[in-house]
N, C-alpha and C positions, 0 to 999 in steps of 0.2 A: 505501528502505534505511537502517537505522541504522550512522553510522560504529563501528566497534570499536577501542580501544586496547590494547596491553600496554606496562603501567607494569613497569620490573626497578627492584625495591626491596630493600635490604636489612631482615633482621630489625629491627632497630633502629628501621628509618623506618617499616617496617610498626604498628611500638608506639606512634610519634608519629602516625599516621594514625587508629588506633584508638581511642586516645586522643579525637582531635580527633572523630571521628566521634559518641563516646559522649557527648560536651558539649553537642556540636549538638543529638543528639536529645533530651536531656536538657533541656535550655534552653527549646528550643521546644516541650517539650511541658508546662513550666510548676513543672520541679527545680531551684529556681533554690539550693539547698543546696550544687550543685555548683561554685559560682562562690566557694568559698573556698579549692578544690582549685587555682587557677591565679594564686593570688597569687603576685607576683616581688618586689614591692618590699616594702623592710624597713621598718622606724622605728627609729629613734636606740639602741633597745638590741637591733638585730638581728634584731627578731623580723618576722614576714611578716605584714604587712597584710591585712587582714581586712572587709570587707565589714560593717557592722553589722545585727542582725536587722532591726532598723528600716526599713535601705537596703532591704535583701531585699524586708521586706513590701511596701512600699512601692512598686517596681518589679512585683514580684509583681503587688499588684492593680491597676497603671495596664497593666498588660500583657495579664493576663488578669483581666478582671473578671467573667467566667462563673464562675472558681473561687471559691467562697465561703471558702476557708479558704487561709491562705499552704502549709502543709503539701500541699494539694490538687495534682494535675497530670491531665491528662491521659494516658489509658491509648494505646499506640503505636496502636491498632485504631479510635482514637476518627474519628468524621467530622467532629471538630475542627480535627483535625490534616491538612496538605494531602499529597499520597501521597509529594511530595517527601522527606519526612522520613522517611516508613518505609519510602523505597526509601535514604536514609542509614543507617537502621537495622538495613536486610536487611545492607547492604556490611559493616558492624559485626561482624554476627552469622556472615555467613561466613568473616571473616578472623577472629574471635575460636575457632570450630568448629577453622579448622584449626592454629591454634596450641594446640589442649586436647584435641583428638579422642584423642590417646594418651596423656592422662591420667586416663584409666578414665571410668565412668558415674555416679562421686559429683561430678565436676567439672561444675557448671552449664553451661559453655561446649561441654563434649562432647557434648551431644545434638546431635541433627539439627536444621538449622535449618527452623526454620516461616517461611515467609513470608509478609511483614508487608504489600508495595507489590503491587501489582497490574504492575512491570514485571519481567524473568526477575532471578536472582539470577545474582551475577558467577561467573564460573568463576576460581579458586584455582588456580595451579599454581607448586609447590616445583622451583627450579631446583640440580641439582648438579653440578657440574665443567662448567658452562655448557652444561647440556643439563635440558629439562622431563621432571619426573618423572613428575608427572602431574595429572590435570583431575579434580575432585572433582565437577563439573557441568558436565551438556550443556547444548546451546543455549537448551533450554526452562528451564532452571533449576534442573532437580529434580536429587537428589542420585543418584550413579552406584547405590545401593542399587534407585533406581526404576526400573531397566534392565535388559533380559536379551538374553542371546545369542540372537539367532535360527540358532544352527548353521551360520551359515556366516561367523561370525567377525564379523558387522555386530551392533551391538546398537539397542537401540531403547525406546522410552520405553513401560513398561507402565502410568504414571498416568493415571486419568480425570480430568480435571476437571471444572468443574460446566458447561462449556459442550460435553463431549464428551472425545473424547482428546487426550492433549496434541500440541501442532502438530509435535515433531520427527517423533513418531512416522505423523503424517499425510505429513510428507516424505518419509517412507523409504521407506513404503508404496508412495509413488507412484514410487520411481526404478524 
Protein backbone atom coordinates (compact mmCIF):
# COMPACT_ATOMS: atom_id res chain seq x y z
CA UNK A 1 0.00 0.00 0.00
CA UNK A 2 1.24 3.47 -0.87
CA UNK A 3 0.92 6.20 1.74
CA UNK A 4 -0.98 9.26 0.48
CA UNK A 5 -0.93 12.81 1.79
CA UNK A 6 -3.10 15.88 1.43
CA UNK A 7 -1.23 19.18 1.39
CA UNK A 8 -3.28 22.37 1.64
CA UNK A 9 -1.41 25.34 0.17
CA UNK A 10 -2.21 28.82 -1.08
CA UNK A 11 -2.09 29.71 -4.76
CA UNK A 12 1.15 31.64 -4.14
CA UNK A 13 2.71 28.59 -2.47
CA UNK A 14 1.58 26.46 -5.43
CA UNK A 15 3.32 28.91 -7.80
CA UNK A 16 6.55 28.52 -5.80
CA UNK A 17 6.27 24.72 -5.94
CA UNK A 18 5.67 24.88 -9.70
CA UNK A 19 8.76 27.08 -10.18
CA UNK A 20 10.84 24.61 -8.15
CA UNK A 21 9.53 21.58 -10.08
CA UNK A 22 10.11 23.31 -13.41
CA UNK A 23 13.69 24.22 -12.48
CA UNK A 24 14.40 20.72 -11.10
CA UNK A 25 13.18 18.95 -14.23
CA UNK A 26 14.95 21.36 -16.59
CA UNK A 27 18.29 21.18 -14.77
CA UNK A 28 18.02 17.38 -14.51
CA UNK A 29 17.55 17.22 -18.29
CA UNK A 30 20.55 19.48 -18.97
CA UNK A 31 18.80 22.82 -19.55
CA UNK A 32 21.26 25.01 -17.69
CA UNK A 33 20.23 28.39 -19.11
CA UNK A 34 17.52 28.46 -16.43
CA UNK A 35 20.19 28.93 -13.77
CA UNK A 36 20.18 32.61 -14.75
CA UNK A 37 16.60 32.83 -13.47
CA UNK A 38 17.53 32.10 -9.86
CA UNK A 39 20.19 34.73 -9.28
CA UNK A 40 19.51 36.55 -6.01
CA UNK A 41 22.83 38.12 -5.17
CA UNK A 42 23.58 41.58 -6.58
CA UNK A 43 26.86 43.20 -7.50
CA UNK A 44 28.01 46.67 -6.41
CA UNK A 45 25.80 48.31 -9.03
CA UNK A 46 22.67 46.43 -7.92
CA UNK A 47 22.63 44.08 -10.91
CA UNK A 48 21.82 40.42 -10.27
CA UNK A 49 24.87 38.21 -10.54
CA UNK A 50 24.65 35.51 -13.17
CA UNK A 51 27.04 32.74 -14.06
CA UNK A 52 29.08 33.33 -17.16
CA UNK A 53 28.30 31.32 -20.27
CA UNK A 54 31.74 29.74 -19.91
CA UNK A 55 30.90 28.55 -16.39
CA UNK A 56 27.55 27.12 -17.54
CA UNK A 57 29.19 25.34 -20.49
CA UNK A 58 31.85 23.79 -18.23
CA UNK A 59 29.25 22.62 -15.70
CA UNK A 60 27.08 21.23 -18.50
CA UNK A 61 30.00 19.35 -20.03
CA UNK A 62 31.01 17.84 -16.69
CA UNK A 63 27.49 16.81 -15.70
CA UNK A 64 26.25 15.70 -19.14
CA UNK A 65 29.26 14.42 -21.11
CA UNK A 66 27.02 12.46 -23.54
CA UNK A 67 25.37 15.67 -24.73
CA UNK A 68 27.63 17.05 -27.42
CA UNK A 69 26.49 20.68 -27.36
CA UNK A 70 25.92 23.17 -24.57
CA UNK A 71 22.34 23.88 -25.68
CA UNK A 72 21.53 20.17 -25.97
CA UNK A 73 19.35 18.52 -23.36
CA UNK A 74 17.46 15.30 -22.83
CA UNK A 75 13.77 15.14 -23.64
CA UNK A 76 11.45 14.21 -20.80
CA UNK A 77 10.91 10.74 -22.33
CA UNK A 78 14.64 10.03 -22.73
CA UNK A 79 15.86 6.74 -21.26
CA UNK A 80 18.80 8.72 -19.85
CA UNK A 81 16.51 10.36 -17.29
CA UNK A 82 15.37 8.46 -14.19
CA UNK A 83 11.60 8.10 -13.78
CA UNK A 84 11.62 10.36 -10.69
CA UNK A 85 12.42 13.30 -13.01
CA UNK A 86 9.42 12.41 -15.18
CA UNK A 87 7.29 12.07 -12.02
CA UNK A 88 8.30 15.58 -10.94
CA UNK A 89 7.45 16.78 -14.44
CA UNK A 90 4.01 15.12 -14.21
CA UNK A 91 3.32 16.87 -10.89
CA UNK A 92 4.34 20.18 -12.46
CA UNK A 93 2.15 19.59 -15.53
CA UNK A 94 -0.91 18.66 -13.41
CA UNK A 95 -0.52 21.86 -11.40
CA UNK A 96 0.03 24.00 -14.52
CA UNK A 97 -3.03 22.44 -16.15
CA UNK A 98 -5.24 23.18 -13.15
CA UNK A 99 -4.13 26.82 -13.01
CA UNK A 100 -4.45 27.37 -16.77
CA UNK A 101 -7.31 25.21 -18.08
CA UNK A 102 -9.78 28.09 -17.92
CA UNK A 103 -7.56 30.31 -20.10
CA UNK A 104 -8.60 28.63 -23.34
CA UNK A 105 -7.03 26.28 -25.84
CA UNK A 106 -4.41 28.78 -27.00
CA UNK A 107 -2.64 28.47 -23.64
CA UNK A 108 0.06 25.78 -23.85
CA UNK A 109 -0.66 24.61 -20.29
CA UNK A 110 -4.43 24.28 -20.88
CA UNK A 111 -3.92 20.98 -22.73
CA UNK A 112 -4.75 17.76 -20.95
CA UNK A 113 -1.78 16.27 -19.13
CA UNK A 114 0.10 13.61 -21.07
CA UNK A 115 1.67 11.37 -18.47
CA UNK A 116 5.46 11.05 -18.74
CA UNK A 117 6.24 8.81 -15.74
CA UNK A 118 5.10 5.33 -14.82
CA UNK A 119 3.51 6.62 -11.59
CA UNK A 120 -0.13 7.69 -11.27
CA UNK A 121 -0.76 11.40 -11.75
CA UNK A 122 -1.51 13.31 -8.56
CA UNK A 123 -5.03 14.55 -7.93
CA UNK A 124 -5.49 18.28 -7.63
CA UNK A 125 -8.35 19.67 -5.57
CA UNK A 126 -9.37 23.29 -5.26
CA UNK A 127 -10.69 24.38 -1.89
CA UNK A 128 -13.36 27.10 -1.67
CA UNK A 129 -14.81 28.08 1.71
CA UNK A 130 -12.94 25.15 3.31
CA UNK A 131 -14.68 22.66 0.98
CA UNK A 132 -13.09 20.60 -1.78
CA UNK A 133 -14.61 21.70 -5.08
CA UNK A 134 -13.51 18.85 -7.36
CA UNK A 135 -10.81 16.38 -8.18
CA UNK A 136 -9.67 16.34 -11.80
CA UNK A 137 -7.99 12.93 -11.66
CA UNK A 138 -9.08 9.52 -10.43
CA UNK A 139 -6.92 7.09 -8.49
CA UNK A 140 -5.44 5.79 -11.75
CA UNK A 141 -4.27 9.25 -12.75
CA UNK A 142 -6.53 9.66 -15.77
CA UNK A 143 -8.44 12.87 -16.32
CA UNK A 144 -12.16 12.93 -15.69
CA UNK A 145 -12.74 13.07 -19.46
CA UNK A 146 -11.59 9.42 -19.55
CA UNK A 147 -14.38 8.33 -17.21
CA UNK A 148 -18.00 7.51 -17.84
CA UNK A 149 -21.08 7.29 -15.68
CA UNK A 150 -22.51 3.76 -15.62
CA UNK A 151 -26.06 5.13 -15.01
CA UNK A 152 -25.91 4.17 -11.36
CA UNK A 153 -24.00 7.27 -10.31
CA UNK A 154 -20.70 5.42 -10.25
CA UNK A 155 -17.99 6.47 -12.64
CA UNK A 156 -15.44 4.12 -14.04
CA UNK A 157 -12.38 4.63 -16.19
CA UNK A 158 -12.86 3.81 -19.87
CA UNK A 159 -9.22 4.24 -20.80
CA UNK A 160 -7.36 1.21 -22.11
CA UNK A 161 -3.66 1.04 -21.24
CA UNK A 162 -0.87 -0.98 -22.89
CA UNK A 163 -1.54 -3.81 -20.43
CA UNK A 164 -5.33 -3.78 -20.75
CA UNK A 165 -7.99 -1.82 -18.93
CA UNK A 166 -7.20 0.85 -16.41
CA UNK A 167 -6.78 -0.55 -12.87
CA UNK A 168 -9.56 1.67 -11.49
CA UNK A 169 -12.03 0.10 -13.99
CA UNK A 170 -11.07 -3.39 -12.91
CA UNK A 171 -11.34 -2.39 -9.25
CA UNK A 172 -14.79 -0.89 -9.66
CA UNK A 173 -16.04 -3.81 -11.73
CA UNK A 174 -14.99 -6.25 -9.01
CA UNK A 175 -17.08 -4.49 -6.37
